[in-house]
N, C-alpha and C positions, 0 to 999 in steps of 0.2 A: 327440690330438694325439701324434704319435711324436717323441719325443726322442733324439739321436746325440751322442757324442764326449762332451765335457766335462760338458755338461748331463745327458744319459742318467748317466754317471758319478755326479754330486753327486745326482743322484734316488733313484739305487740305494742309495750310502750313506746318504741321508737316510731311506729306506723301513726299511732293517735298523736303524737307529739307533732309530726310532719303535717299534718292536716287540721290542728286544731284551730286555725284561726280563720277556717273556710266556712261557708253559711250552710246550714243545716241542709239545704238542696243539694250539696255539693256531694256525689256520689262517693269521691274518692274519700272523703272525711267518714262517710256514714261504712264504707267497707272497712277502715281503718279502725273504726269503734269493732265491727265484725271481729278482726283480727285481735283486736285486743280483748275483748269477751273470751274468744276461745283460748287466748293465751293463760288467761287468767284462772279458767275452767280446768284447762290441762294441766298447763304447765306452772300453776302458784302453788303455795303452801295455804292458799285462802280461795279455794275455790268460790264460796260464797260470795267474794266481791265481785264476779263475773255476771250473776242475774241481773243487776239492776242495769249494765253495759249491756245486755244481751237483748234486754226488757228496750232497752232505749234504741238499741241497732232494730230491732223489730218495728217500735211504732213507726222509726223512719222509713222503714223499708215500706212500709203499709202506706204513710202519707204520701209519701212524694214520689214512690214506684210501685204502685197498686198494680200494674199490668206485668211485673217482673217477678211472674208466681214461684218460679224455681226458686230465685235467692229469698224469698220471703219463706218457701217452705224449709230452705236450708237452715236458716237463721231460727228459725223454730223448732226445729229436729235439733240444733245444737241447744237451745235453753231447755228444751225436755230433758235430753241427756245430762244438762249440768243439774236440774232439779231432780232429776233420778237419784245421782250421786249423792244429793245431798240428802237422800231418803225423802224427800215429797214427793213420793210417788202418784199420788190421787191429783197433784196438779199436773205431773210429768203424765199420764195417761191423757188426761183433757187434750192436752197438746199434742201429742201422738194421733189423737184420734181424729181431732182436727185436720192434721197434716195427711194420715191416711185419706178421708173422706174427699180432701182436696185435690189427692193425685187419682184416688178412682176417677173423679168426673174430669178432670182434665189427660191424663196418661192413659186410664182406662186400667183395670183389676191385671189384666196378663203381664203389664210393663214390670219389668223386673225392678226399677225402683220401686214402685206402688207394692209390689211382695214384701218386699225390704221393710218397707214402712208398715206394714200389716204385721209382719215378725214382730217388728218393734212394739207394736199395739198389745200382741198376743204377749210376749216376754213380760210385760208389763202386767197384765192382767192375771198371769201366772204367778209374779210374784204378790199380787194383790188377793191371791188367791180366790179369783174370781172363776172359777173353772169351768162353770155353763157358757159362759160368754167367750171363753176363749177356746174351747171344743168346738163352739159354733162356727168362730172366726178361721180357726185353722181348718178344721175338717170339711166346712160345708164352701168357703168362699177362695182361701189361700192357698192350699194345698193341690185341689182340682186344677186352678189357674196356674200354680206353679208346673205341674206336670204338663200340661197343655203344651206351657209357651216356653218353658224352661227345659222340661225334660227330668225323668225320674231321676237320673243319676248326678243332676247339678246339686252342688253344694247347697244352697239355699233350700232346692224342695228337700233336702235329706234334712236339714235343719227344721224344717217345718213340721216334718213326720214325727223327728225325735221331740218337737215342742207339743205335739198332739199327743206322744204317746206318754209324756210326762203328765201333763193335764187329764187323762184317760187314768191313769196311774194313780195320782196324787190326790185327786178328789174322793173326800172321806165318805161319800156317797156310792160310790164306785159298784159297780156289778161284777159278775163274775164275768160278763162279755166284753164290760169294758178293760176288764185283765188281760182276757184273750185278744183284743184288739191292740193293745198296747205292746203284749208279746209278740204277736204278727207283724206289727211295725217298726219295732226294733230289731226283729230276725232280719226283716226285707234290708233295714237301713247297714246293718253289717255286713250282708250279702253283697251290698252294693258300693259298700266304701272298700272293700277287698283288691 
């Protein structure tokens, strides 16, 4: 069961207090810090308090469990999401790129987790108005991989297409061909969602 708000925050603090006296090398202590960091970010009134907790959690994972790649990437993704929510978009996109690059190296570009991670990067690039980078990532790497491995009707594939259309349309240096491509993509998405 997933909890939110005050309950999530109370459980986060309880997990932390349970394992507080254990050494840094204790996996449960580190995991409880991650639970607390996520609770502070998602369930608290002061998500900025989550950043140092998530940073320490990430550092501990990297130091004591460097081969636990998926947990490291999970903590890094949470930290990037927290930074994004606090308006620190440039710092967040660096972490998101790092996560995506590691997932490409370990899981391959056609893995659904990798594609989702790449979409996180693309969404940040759109928010930072880095249109060309977003168009390249979405159109040349992510969308072809998603169509091949997930299928053209998969929700994530459709979201990638929508983001590509957004990048094509929103770019102030867009051409008529960009607008036509964006329109074609959106018509296809609407047809597939019916």
